[in-house]
MILUM-329888 format. One record per atom (N, C-alpha, C, CB): residue in three letters; y, x, z. Coordinates in steps of 0.1 Angstrom, whole numbers, plus 2048, in hexadecimal, padded with zeros to 3 digits. Last residue first. Glycine has a CB too. Layout:
residues N
alaYXZ;...
end
This chain:
residues 263
unkB757E9BA2;unkB6A7F3BA3;unkB667F5BB2;unkB6E800B9D;unkB8B7D9BA1;unkB7F7D4B9B;unkB737DEB9B;unkB817D1B8D;unkBA07E6BAC;unkB997DCBB4;unkB8C7D7BAE;unkBA37D0BB6;unkBA87F7B97;unkBA37FDBA4;unkB9C7F3BAD;unkBAE803BAC;unkBAF7E7B83;unkBA47F0B80;unkB9F7F6B8D;unkBA97FBB77;unkBC47D7B8F;unkBB77D1B8A;unkBAC7DBB89;unkBBA7CAB7D;unkBD87E9B95;unkBD27E1BA0;unkBC57DCB9C;unkBDC7D6BA4;unkBDD7F2B7B;unkBD77FBB84;unkBD17F4B90;unkBE2805B8A;unkBE87DAB70;unkBDC7E0B6A;unkBD57E9B74;unkBE07E8B5E;unkBFE7D5B7F;unkBF37CBB7F;unkBE67D2B7A;unkBF77BFB77;unkC0D7ECB78;unkC0A7E9B86;unkBFE7DFB87;unkC167E4B8D;unkC107E7B5D;unkC087F3B61;unkC047F1B70;unkC0F800B60;unkC217D2B5C;unkC147D0B56;unkC0B7DBB5B;unkC147D0B47;unkC387DFB66;unkC327D4B6D;unkC247D1B69;unkC3B7C7B6B;unkC3B7F2B51;unkC387F7B5F;unkC327EBB67;unkC457FCB66;unkC427E2B3C;unkC367EAB3B;unkC327EFB49;unkC387F6B32;unkC5A7D7B44;unkC4E7CEB41;unkC417D6B41;unkC507C7B34;unkC6B7EDB47;unkC687E5B52;unkC5B7DDB50;unkC737DBB55;unkC6B7F6B2C;unkC677FFB37;unkC637F7B43;unkC73808B3B;unkC757E1B1E;unkC677E5B1B;unkC627EEB27;unkC667ECB0E;unkC8F7E1B29;unkC867D5B2A;unkC787D9B28;unkC8A7CAB20;unkC997FAB23;unkC987F6B31;unkC8E7EBB32;unkCA57F3B37;unkC91812B0E;unkC92803B0D;unkC8F7FEB1B;unkC887FDB03;unkC9D82FAFE;unkC99829B0A;unkC9B819B09;unkCA182EB17;unkC9283EAE1;unkC9C835AE7;unkC9682EAF3;unkCA082AADC;unkC8E854AC7;unkC8B852AD5;unkC9684AADB;unkC8A860ADC;unkC8C860AAC;unkC8C851AAF;unkC8784EABD;unkC8384AAA5;unkCA287CAAC;unkC95876AAD;unkC96868AB0;unkC8C87EAB7;unkCB7890AAE;unkCB6887AA3;unkCA8881AA1;unkCBA88DA95;unkCBA89FAC4;unkCB18A4ABA;unkCAF89BAAE;unkCA48A7AC1;unkCCE891AD3;unkCCE8A0AD2;unkCC68A5AC6;unkCC98A6ADF;unkCC6877AD2;unkCD387BACD;unkCD388AACA;unkCDE877AD6;unkCAD878ADF;unkCAE872AD2;unkCBB877ACB;unkCAE863AD2;unkCB3882AF8;unkCAA889AF0;unkCAC885AE1;unkC9C888AF4;unkCC386BB01;unkCC9879B00;unkCC0882AF7;unkCCA87FB0E;unkCB0857B01;unkCBC856AF9;unkCC2864AF6;unkCC684CAFF;unkC9C85FB14;unkC9985EB06;unkCA585EAFD;unkC91852B03;unkCA085EB2E;unkCA686AB28;unkCA3869B19;unkCA0876B2E;unkC92848B37;unkCA0847B36;unkCA7853B2F;unkCA6845B44;unkC7483FB28;unkC7B84AB2E;unkC8A849B2C;unkC76857B27;unkC6782BB1B;unkC6782AB29;unkC6F835B30;unkC5982CB2E;unkC68830AFF;unkC70825B05;unkC70824B14;unkC6B818AFF;unkC5E842AED;unkC62847AFA;unkC6B83CB01;unkC6A854AF8;unkC67831ACF;unkC5F83BAD6;unkC6683FAE3;unkC5D847ACD;unkC7480FAD2;unkC7181BACB;unkC69825AD4;unkC7E822AC6;unkC717ECAD0;unkC717F8AD8;unkC6D804ACF;unkC677F6AE4;unkC6E7D4AC1;unkC7A7DCAC0;unkC7B7E9AC8;unkC867D4AC4;unkC577C6AD7;unkC5F7C4ACB;unkC6C7CCACB;unkC637B5AC8;unkC3D7D7AE3;unkC4A7D2AE7;unkC537D2ADA;unkC517DAAF2;unkC1A7D1AE9;unkC257D6AE1;unkC327CFAE5;unkC227D4AD2;unkBFC7DAAF8;unkC097D3AFA;unkC137D9AF1;unkC0D7D3B09;unkBDA7D7AF8;unkBE57DDAF1;unkBF27D4AF3;unkBE27DFAE2;unkBBE7DEB0C;unkBC97D5B09;unkBD47DDB03;unkBCF7CEB16;unkB9A7E0B11;unkBA87E5B0E;unkBB27DAB0C;unkBA77EEB02;unkB7C7EBB14;unkB847E1B1B;unkB927E6B1A;unkB807DFB2A;unkB6A7F3AF6;unkB737F7B02;unkB7A7ECB07;unkB7D802AFD;unkB597F3AE1;unkB567EAAEC;unkB5E7EEAF8;unkB487EAAEF;unkB5E801ACA;unkB58808AD5;unkB55800AE1;unkB61814AD8;unkB6A7EEABA;unkB5D7F3AB6;unkB567FBAC1;unkB5F7FCAAA;unkB827EBAC9;unkB787DFAC7;unkB6B7E4AC4;unkB7E7D6ABD;unkB8E803AC6;unkB8A7FFAD4;unkB807F3AD3;unkB977FAADB;unkB92804AAA;unkB8A80EAB1;unkB85809ABE;unkB9381BAB3;unkBA47EEAA8;unkB977EEAA1;unkB8D7F8AA7;unkB987F1A92;unkBBA7F8AB6;unkBB37ECABA;unkBA57EBAB4;unkBBB7DFAB6;unkBC080EAA6;unkBBC810AB3;unkBB5804AB9;unkBC8813ABC;unkBC8801A8E;unkBBC80AA8E;unkBB780CA9C;unkBC0817A87;unkBE07F4A98;unkBD47ECA93;unkBC77F4A93;unkBD87E7A85;unkBEF80BA9E;unkBEC801AA8;unkBDF7F9AA4;unkBF77F8AAC;unkBF2815A84;unkBEB81DA8E;unkBE7814A9A;unkBF4828A93;unkC01801A78;unkBF4805A73;unkBEB80DA7D;unkBF580DA66;unkC19802A85;unkC107F6A87;unkC027F9A83;unkC157EAA80;unkC1F824A91;unkC21818A88;unkC1680EA8B;unkC2181CA79;unkC2C838AA3;unkC20830AA6;unkC21823A9E;unkC1D82DAB5;unkC43843A9B;unkC3884CA9E;unkC2B845AA0;unkC3C855AAA;unkC5582EA98;unkC50833A8C;unkC4483DA8E;unkC5A83AA84;unkC57812AAB;unkC54820AAD;unkC4E826AA0;unkC4B822AB9;unkC5C7F8AAD;unkC657FFAA5;unkC6380EAA6;unkC737FBAA8;unkC497EDABE;unkC487EAAB0;unkC517F1AA7;unkC4A7DBAAE;unkC3C803AD7;unkC477FBAD1;unkC457F9AC3;unkC54803AD4;unkC20801AEE;unkC27807AE2;unkC327FEADE;unkC1E809AD6;unkC08807B05;unkC15801B03;unkC1C808AF8;unkC1D802B10;unkBE6800B0E;unkBEF808B06;unkBFC800B04;unkBE980CAF8;unkBCC804B24;unkBD77FBB20;unkBE1805B19;unkBDE7F4B2D;unkBA9803B2C;unkBB5809B25;unkBBF7FFB22;unkBB0810B18;unkB9080EB42;unkB97803B3C;unkBA4809B37;unkB9A7F7B47;unkB79829B3D;unkB86823B42;unkB8A817B3B;unkB9182EB40;unkB63832B31;unkB6182CB3E;unkB6E824B42;unkB5E837B48;unkB55835B12;unkB62834B19;unkB6082CB26;unkB6C82CB10;unkB3B834B07;unkB3F840B0D;unkB4C83FB15;unkB4284AB02;unkB3381CAFB;unkB2C820B07;unkB3182DB0E;unkB1E822B04;unkB3D826ADB;unkB3881BAE3;unkB30821AEF;unkB2F812ADB;unkB5783EAD9;unkB4983AAD6;unkB44830AE0;unkB40847AD7;unkB77842ACB;unkB6F83EAD6;unkB6183AAD1;unkB75833ADE;unkB7E85EAB5;unkB7E850AB8;unkB7484CAC3;unkB7B847AAC;unkB8D877AB1;unkB81876AB9;unkB80867ABE;unkB81880AC5;unkBA5879AA5;unkB9A87EA9D;unkB8C87DAA4;unkB9C88DA99;unkBBC85EAA8;unkBB3868AAE;unkBA986DAA3;unkBAC863ABA;unkBDA84BAB1;unkBD0851AA7;unkBC885CAAE;unkBD8856A9B;unkBEC844AC4;unkBE083EAC4;unkBD5843ABA;unkBE282FAC2;unkC05854AD8;unkBFE853ACB;unkBF084DACD;unkBFE860AC5;unkC16840AF1;unkC0D84BAEE;unkC07849AE0;unkC0284EAF8;unkC2682EAFF;unkC2A834AF2;unkC23841AEF;unkC39837AF3;unkC11833B19;unkC1E82EB16;unkC23835B0A;unkC28830B22;unkBF1829B24;unkBF8832B1A;unkC0682BB17;unkBF0834B0D;unkBDB82AB3E;unkBE7823B39;unkBEF82DB30;unkBF081DB44;unkBBA826B47;unkBC482FB41;unkBCF826B3B;unkBBD837B35;unkBA3825B63;unkBAC81FB59;unkBB5829B53;unkBB4814B60;unkB8F833B6F;unkB8E825B70;unkB9881EB66;unkB92820B7E;unkB7E850B62;unkB8B849B65;unkB8983AB65;unkB9684DB5B;unkB6F868B59;unkB6C85FB64;unkB79859B69;unkB64866B70;unkB7086BB35;unkB73870B43;unkB72864B4D;unkB82875B43;unkB68866B1B;unkB60862B26;unkB63867B33;unkB52865B23;unkB7886CB06;unkB6E876B09;unkB65872B15;unkB75883B0C;unkB8A857B07;unkB80857AFC;unkB75861AFF;unkB8785BAEF;unkB9985FB1D;unkB91853B1E;unkB86853B13;unkB9A846B1D;unkBA6875B11;unkB9D877B1C;unkB9486BB1F;unkBA587AB29;unkBB5867AFE;unkBAA871AFA;unkBA1873B05;unkBB187EAF4;unkBC785AB0F;unkBBD852B07;unkBB285BB02;unkBC584CAFB;unkBD5870B19;unkBCD867B22;unkBC385FB1B;unkBD785EB2A;unkBE1879B01;unkBD7881B08;unkBCE879B12;unkBDE88CB10;unkBF2864AFC;unkBE8867AF2;unkBDD86FAF8;unkBED86EAE6;unkC03866B12;unkBFB85AB10;unkBF085CB06;unkC0484FB0A;unkC0E87FB0F;unkC0587DB1A;unkBFD870B19;unkC0D87CB27;unkC1E87BAF9;unkC13884AF8;unkC09882B03;unkC17893AF8;unkC2885EB09;unkC29866AFC;unkC1D86EAFA;unkC3686EAFC;unkC19860B29;unkC2585CB21;unkC26865B14;unkC3185EB2A;unkBFE851B3C;unkC0485CB34;unkC0F857B2B;unkBFA862B2B;unkBE984FB58;unkBF4849B50;unkBFA854B48;unkBFE841B59;unkBC884AB65;unkBD2853B5F;unkBDD84AB57;unkBCB85DB55;unkBB5847B84;unkBBA842B77;unkBC484CB71;unkBC1834B79;unkB9A846B9A;unkBA484EB94;unkBA8847B86;unkB9F85DB91;unkB86842BB2;unkB90839BAC;unkB9B841BA6;unkB9582FBB6;unkB77854BC0;unkB6F84ABB7;unkB79842BAF;unkB66842BBF;unkB87861BD1;unkB83868BC5;unkB7B85FBBB;unkB7A874BC8;unkBA1857BE1;unkB94852BDE;unkB8F857BD1;unkB93842BDF;unkBB686EBF3;unkBB2868BE6;unkBA3863BE6;unkBB4872BDA;unkBBE87DC07;unkBC386FC07;unkBBF868BFA;unkBD286FC09;unkBB4896C03;unkBAE88FC0E;unkBB3880C0D;unkBB2895C1B;unkBAD8A1BE2;unkBB789EBEC;unkBB1894BF6;unkBC4897BE6;unkB9B8A3BCD;unkB998ABBD9;unkBA38A8BE4;unkB998BABD6;unkBA5895BB8;unkB9A890BBF;unkB97897BCC;unkB8E890BB6;unkBB98A7BAF;unkBBD89ABB5;unkBB2894BBD;unkBC1890BA9;unkBAA8BCBA5;unkBB38BFBB0;unkBB78B1BB7;unkBC08C5BAA;unkB9C8AFB90;unkB958B5B9B;unkB9E8B7BA7;unkB8E8C2B97;unkBB28A8B80;unkBAA89EB86;unkBA28A3B92;unkBA1897B7C;unkBBA8C2B78;unkBC38BAB7F;unkBBB8AFB87;unkBCE8B4B76;unkBA38C9B6A;unkBA88D1B75;unkBB18CAB7E;unkBAF8DEB70;unkBA28B6B56;unkB988B6B60;unkB9C8BEB6C;unkB8B8BAB5A;unkBB88BEB46;unkBB88B1B4C;unkBAE8B1B58;unkBB48A6B42;unkBAF8D7B3D;unkBBB8D6B45;unkBBC8C9B4C;unkBC88D7B3B;unkB988CFB2F;unkB968D8B3B;unkBA38D8B43;unkB948E7B36;unkBA38C0B1B;unkB9A8BAB24;unkB988C2B31;unkB8C8B8B1D;unkBB28D4B0D;unkBB88C8B13;unkBB08C2B1E;unkBBD8BEB08;unkB9C8E3B04;unkBA68E9B0D;unkBAD8DEB15;unkBB08F2B06;unkB908D1AF3;unkB888D6AFE;unkB928DDB09;unkB7E8E0AF9;unkBA38CDADF;unkBA18C2AE9;unkB998C7AF5;unkB9A8B7AE2;unkBB88DBACF;unkBAE8E1AD8;unkBAB8D7AE3;unkBB28EFADD;unkBCB8CDAC3;unkBC28D5ABA;unkBB68DBAC2;unkBC98E0AB3;unkBD98C4AD8;unkBD38BBACF;unkBC98C1AC6;unkBDE8B4AC7;unkBE28DDAE3;unkBD88D5AEA;unkBD28CAAE2;unkBDF8CEAF6;unkBF48E5AD0;unkBEA8EEAD4;unkBDF8E7ADB;unkBEF8F9ADD;unkC078D0ACF;unkBFE8D2AC4;unkBF28DBAC7;unkC058D8AB8;unkC168D4AE6;unkC0D8C9AE5;unkC038CAADA;unkC158BCAE3;unkC238ECADF;unkC1B8EBAEB;unkC118E0AEA;unkC248E9AF7;unkC2F8E5AC6;unkC268F1AC7;unkC1D8EFAD3;unkC2E8FEAC8;unkC3F8D0ACD;unkC358CEAC3;unkC2B8D9AC3;unkC3B8CDAB5;unkC518DDADE;unkC498D2AE3;unkC3D8D0ADA;unkC518C5AE5;unkC5E8EDACB;unkC578F3AD6;unkC4D8E9ADC;unkC608F8AE1;unkC6A8DAABB;unkC618E4AB5;unkC588EAAC0;unkC698EFAAE;unkC7B8CCACE;unkC6F8C6AC8;unkC658CFAC2;unkC738BCABE;unkC838E1AEA;unkC868DDADC;unkC7A8D6AD7;unkC8B8E9AD3;unkC7B8E8B02;unkC898E5B01;unkC8D8E1AF3;unkC918F1B06;unkC5D8E3B16;unkC648E5B09;unkC728E1B09;unkC5C8DEAFE;unkC508F4B31;unkC588E8B2D;unkC5F8EBB20;unkC618E4B38;unkC348FFB44;unkC3D900B38;unkC438F3B34;unkC35906B2C;unkC24903B5B;unkC308FAB5C;unkC398FBB50;unkC378FDB68;unkC0E911B54;unkC1A919B5A;unkC26910B5B;unkC1D925B51;unkC048F9B3D;unkC02905B44;unkC0E90CB48;unkBF990EB3C;unkC038E0B30;unkC078ECB28;unkC048F9B2F;unkC168EBB25;unkBFE8CCB42;unkBF48CEB37;unkBF78DBB30;unkBF58C2B2D;unkC008C4B62;unkC068CEB59;unkBFB8D1B4E;unkC0A8DBB60;unkC048A4B72;unkBFE8B0B6F;unkC058B9B65;unkBF08ADB6A;unkC0C893B8D;unkC12896B80;unkC0D8A3B7C;unkC22895B81;unkBF987FBA0;unkBFA88DB9C;unkC0088EB8E;unkBED894B9D;unkBFA868BBB;unkBFC86BBAC;unkBFF87ABAA;unkC08862BA7;unkBEB850BCE;unkBEE85FBCD;unkBEF863BBF;unkBE4868BD6;unkBFA82FBD2;unkBF0839BCC;unkBF4847BCF;unkBEF837BBD;unkC0D81DBDA;unkC02820BE3;unkBF782ABDE;unkBFB814BE7;unkC2381BBCC;unkC1A810BCB;unkC0D812BD3;unkC1680EBBC;unkC2F833BD0;unkC35827BD6;unkC2C81BBD6;unkC43824BD0;unkC20842BBE;unkC1E844BCD;unkC24838BD5;unkC25851BD1;unkC2C83ABA6;unkC1E836BA9;unkC1B838BB8;unkC1483FBA1;unkC44846BA9;unkC44838BA8;unkC35833BAB;unkC48833B9A;unkC3D861BAA;unkC4385BBB6;unkC4284CBB5;unkC51860BB8;unkC34863B8F;unkC2B866B9A;unkC30860BA7;unkC29875B9C;unkC4C85FB82;unkC42855B80;unkC37857B8B;unkC3B856B73;unkC5A876B8A;unkC5F869B8D;unkC5485FB8C;unkC6B865B84;unkC4A889B7D;unkC4A889B8B;unkC5087BB90;unkC53894B91;unkC51884B62;unkC43882B67;unkC42881B76;unkC3A88EB61;unkC6C88BB64;unkC6887DB60;unkC5A87BB65;unkC6987BB51;unkC6C8A6B6A;unkC7089DB74;unkC6C88EB71;unkC7F89EB76;unkC4E8B3B59;unkC5D8B2B5C;unkC608A8B67;unkC658AFB50;unkC388C2B43;unkC3A8BDB51;unkC498BEB55;unkC318C6B5B;unkC438BCB21;unkC3C8C3B2C;unkC3F8BDB39;unkC418D1B2C;unkC4A8AEB0B;unkC548B8B10;unkC4D8C1B1B;unkC608B1B15;unkC3889BB06;unkC368A7AFF;unkC408B2B03;unkC378A5AF0;unkC3388DB27;unkC3688CB19;unkC3589AB13;unkC45887B18;unkC1688FB3F;unkC24890B3A;unkC2688FB2B;unkC2A89DB3E;unkC0287BB51;unkC02885B46;unkC10884B3F;unkBF6882B3C;unkBF8876B71;unkC03873B68;unkC0487EB5E;unkC11872B70;unkBDD867B81;unkBE2873B7A;unkBED86EB71;unkBD687AB72;unkBD8858BA0;unkBDC856B92;unkBE2863B8D;unkBE784BB91;unkBC084CBB8;unkBC8857BB2;unkBCC854BA4;unkBC1864BB4;unkBBD834BD3;unkBBA839BC5;unkBC4844BC1;unkBBB82DBBC;unkBBA841BF5;unkBBF838BEB;unkBBC83DBDD;unkBCE836BED;unkBB1843C17;unkBAF848C0A;unkBB483DC00;unkBA084CC07;unkBCA83BC30;unkBBD839C2A;unkBBD840C1C;unkBB982AC28;unkBE483DC37;unkBDB847C3D;unkBCD846C37;unkBDA845C4C;unkC0583BC2C;unkBF7836C2A;unkBED841C2E;unkBF5832C1B;unkC1B849C2F;unkC1983FC39;unkC0B839C37;unkC24834C38;unkC1E85AC1A;unkC18860C26;unkC16856C31;unkC2086CC2B;unkC17854BFA;unkC1E84EC05;unkC17853C12;unkC1E83EC04;unkC1A86FBE2;unkC13865BEA;unkC1B860BF5;unkC0686CBEF;unkC18887BC7;unkC2087EBCF;unkC17873BD6;unkC2A877BC6;unkC198A7BB9;unkC1189CBBF;unkC19894BC8;unkC058A2BC7;unkC1B8BAB9C;unkC238B4BA7;unkC1B8A8BAC;unkC318AFBA1;unkC128DAB8E;unkC138CCB8E;unkC1C8C7B9A;unkC068C6B8F;unkC0A8F4B7A;unkC148F0B84;unkC168E1B83;unkC218F8B82;unkBF090BB76;unkBF68FEB72;unkBFE8F9B7D;unkBEA8F3B6F;unkBE6929B69;unkBEC922B74;unkBF3916B6F;unkBF792CB7B;unkBC6931B5C;unkBD492DB59;unkBDA925B65;unkBD4925B4C;unkBAC935B64;unkBB6940B66;unkBC493DB63;unkBB294CB5E;unkBA091CB5F;unkB9B928B58;unkBA6934B58;unkB98925B4A;unkBBA90EB6D;unkBB090AB64;unkBAC917B5C;unkBB48FFB5A;unkBC8906B8E;unkBC590EB82;unkBBA909B79;unkBC091CB88;unkBE68FBB9E;unkBD88FBB9D;unkBD4903B91;unkBD18ECB9C;unkC018F3BB4;unkBFB8FCBA9;unkBEC8FBBAA;unkC0090BBAB;unkC1B8DBBBA;unkC0E8E2BBD;unkC0A8EABB1;unkC038D7BC0;unkC368CDBCB;unkC318D5BC0;unkC248DBBC4;unkC3C8DFBBB;unkC368ACBD9;unkC368BBBDB;unkC318C1BCE;unkC2E8BFBE7;unkC4288FBEA;unkC3F896BDE;unkC3F8A5BDF;unkC48891BD3;unkC3D872BFC;unkC3E880BFD;unkC3A886BEF;unkC35886C08;unkC4B853C04;unkC4585BBFA;unkC4886ABFC;unkC4A857BEC;unkC4883BC17;unkC4D848C1A;unkC46852C10;unkC4A84CC29;unkC5281AC0F;unkC49825C0D;unkC4F832C10;unkC43825BFE;unkC5E803C27;unkC6180CC1C;unkC56817C1B;unkC6F812C1D;unkC587F6C3E;unkC537F0C32;unkC557F9C26;unkC5B7E3C2F;unkC65803C52;unkC57804C52;unkC517FFC44;unkC517FBC5D;unkC7F7FCC4C;unkC7B80AC4B;unkC6C80CC4A;unkC81813C56;unkC807E1C52;unkC827E5C45;unkC7D7F4C42;unkC917E4C41;unkC7C7E3C6E;unkC727DCC66;unkC737E1C57;unkC737CDC67;unkC947F0C75;unkC887F6C78;unkC7C7F0C6F;unkC847F4C87;unkCA77DDC6C;unkCA77EBC66;unkC9A7F2C68;unkCB37F3C6C;unkCA17C8C7D;unkCA07C6C6E;unkC9F7D4C68;unkCAB7BEC69;unkCA87D3C95;unkC9A7CFC93;unkC977CEC84;unkC977C2C9A;unkCC37D6C93;unkCBB7E2C95;unkCAC7DFC92;unkCBC7E7CA4;unkCCC7BCC8F;unkCCE7C5C85;unkCC57D2C86;unkCDD7CAC84;unkCC47B2CA9;unkCBE7ACC9C;unkCC07B6C91;unkCC579FC99;unkCD47C1CBA;unkCC67C2CBB;unkCBF7BDCAE;unkCC07BACC7;unkCED7B8CB2;unkCEA7C6CB0;unkCDB7C8CB1;unkCF07CECBC;unkCEC79DCB8;unkCEE7A1CAA;unkCE97AFCA8;unkCFC79FCA6;unkCEA79FCD4;unkCDF799CCC;unkCE079DCBE;unkCDF78ACCE;unkD047AACDA;unkCF77B2CDD;unkCEB7ACCD5;unkCF47B2CEC;
end
C-alpha cells in the first residue's frame, strides 16, 4: 500500500509540473485580407506573460512554425505563429515560395502591416503582457523579423534563425528598439561570411544591442528536421543539424529570458 501511495503521489506531482499547452487555429485580418495563424499557451499559467511572434519560413505558415509556437508556450510564453502570405497560403515548390516571399520583400510596407496585424492580435490576448513582445523567425521569417526591428517595431527582442542578413533598409542609430540575436551556419551559401560581416558592421554603426552566433559546418535551414527532405527533393543546400538546432534553442531561451527580465 505504501508503494502504491508513493507511486500515485509521484505521478500527481509530475503531472502538475508538466506544462499544459493549448494550441488553436485563429484568424485575423489586415486591410481585408484574411490571415490564418496559430496561438499556443500554457493554460496552467493564470498571470499575464510575455508574447512571442513566430515568423515562418518561405514555405509559409505550417506545422513547423506551430511546433515552435508550442515550444515557446512550454517556456511560459504566449506564442503566435503568424501568417505573412495571407489566407494561410503554403508553397509546395521553391518557385512558389520565392514568389510569395519576394512579394513581401519588395513591398516592405505590406510586410510591416501583416506583421503589425499579428502583433496587435497577440497584444489583445488576456494572457499577454502587451508591453513585452518579441519575435523569432526562421529563414525568410528571420529576415522579416530583422526588417521589423530595423523599422523600429515595439519589440523587446528578435531572434533570427538562418535568416538573410542583407537589407536595402539598414538600421539607423536610435531607431532599433529590440535586442537582436542572429544564428547562421558557416556552410550556408545563402548567407555567406561577407553578409555576416556586413550585418555586424551595420549593427555596430547603428548602435544596436546584438549578438551573432555562427555554427561551423551548418547549412541553411539547420533548425528544421524537414530540411533534409526539402533539400533532396529540390536539390537545395538545406540540411538539418541537430547540434546547431539544440544549441541555438538553448541560446534563445536565455536570450528571451534576458530581454523580458531586463525591461
